[in-house]
C-alpha positions, 0 to 999 in steps of 0.5 A: 316792949318788943316790936311784934309787927311783921314787916316782911313776909313770903308766900308759896308763890315767892319761894322756889322749891327745888327737888333734892335728895332727902332722907325724910320718908313719908312713913316718918311723917304724922299727918293726923290732926289734933282732932284725929288724935283725940278721937283715937284716944277716946276723948271725942266721940264723933259718932253723933255726926255720922248720919249714914253707914254704907258699903264702899260700892255705895260711895257714888250714890251716897256722895250724890245724897251728901252733895244734894243734902238728901235724907239729912245726910251730914257725914257718910262713913264707907266700909271697905 
């Protein structure tokens, strides 16, 4: 049986990352999660979580409402 116990590991604090030239562009990355992909593919409907829809200008007031758990606020969708 293969030994599956890790005896050495590093953390971000242990690794020094030096800036260097790279051909990798941010546009080449995919930051979507598996959940996001499933929502986009219509496999999951997240609308049951959305409790409030409002304009972007109402964002600060809605953040306060969310933070203070007022009006049953669970998830806010802001429209641009």
